[in-house]
C-alpha positions, 0 to 999 in steps of 0.5 A, a space after each residue: 431103752 435101757 443100757 444093757 451094759 449096766 453093772 449089777 451087784 447081786 447080794 445074797 448069802 446063798 450062792 445058788 440064789 446069786 447064780 439064779 439071779 445072775 442067770 435071770 439078769 443074763 437072760 434079760 440081756 444084762 451080762 455085767 453082774 458081780 456077786 457079794 455074799 452079804 451086806 458087809 462085803 457088798 458095801 465094801 465092793 460098792 465103795 471100791 468099785 462103780 456099780 449101777 444097780 444093786 439087787 439084794 436079799 433081806 436075810 443075810 449074816 453080818 449085815 442084812 439087806 435092809 441094813 445095806 439099803 440104809 447104809 447105801 441111802 446114808 452114803 452121799 456117793 452111793 445114795 443114788 443107786 437103785 436097790 431092788 430087794 429080792 426076799 422071802 419076807 412077804 409080810 406087809 410090814 417088811 415091804 413097808 419097812 423096805 419102802 421107807 428105807 428107800 428100796 427102789 423095788 421089792 420082789 418076793 421069792 420065788 419069782 420069774 424072769 418076767 417078774 424081774 424084768 417088769 420090776 427092773 422096767 418100773 425102776 428104770 422108768 422112775 429113774 428117767 422121770 
C-alpha cells in the first residue's frame, strides 16, 4: 500500500502540462503536489524542501530534465529520490540515456492516468525491494 501523502514535485516549463500531471496525480489519490517551471527552480526547491518523488519533463529552458536527473543523482541528500521522466522524447537513445542517468521510470506523452498509475506502481514496487 502506497502512502498517498507522498510529496510530489512536478517539473515542466509548460504550465498546462504541470496542471495535467497534478490533476492525474490527484485522480490517483496523491494530493500533495507542488510545481516547478524548470530544472533550476526544481533543484532549488529540492534542496530547500523535502519531497518524496520527482516527475519531470525532458525539454525545458535553463536546466533540462536530464540535467536535473543527473544533479539529483549526484547530490548525496537527493540521490535516493525516485525520478519519473514524462516527455515527448520517444527515441530509443533518449530512453537509454535516461535509464543510464538513473531515471526511475519513463513515460512518453501523451499518456493516460492508467499509464501513470502503472509506472508509479512499478517504481514503488522497486523501492520496496
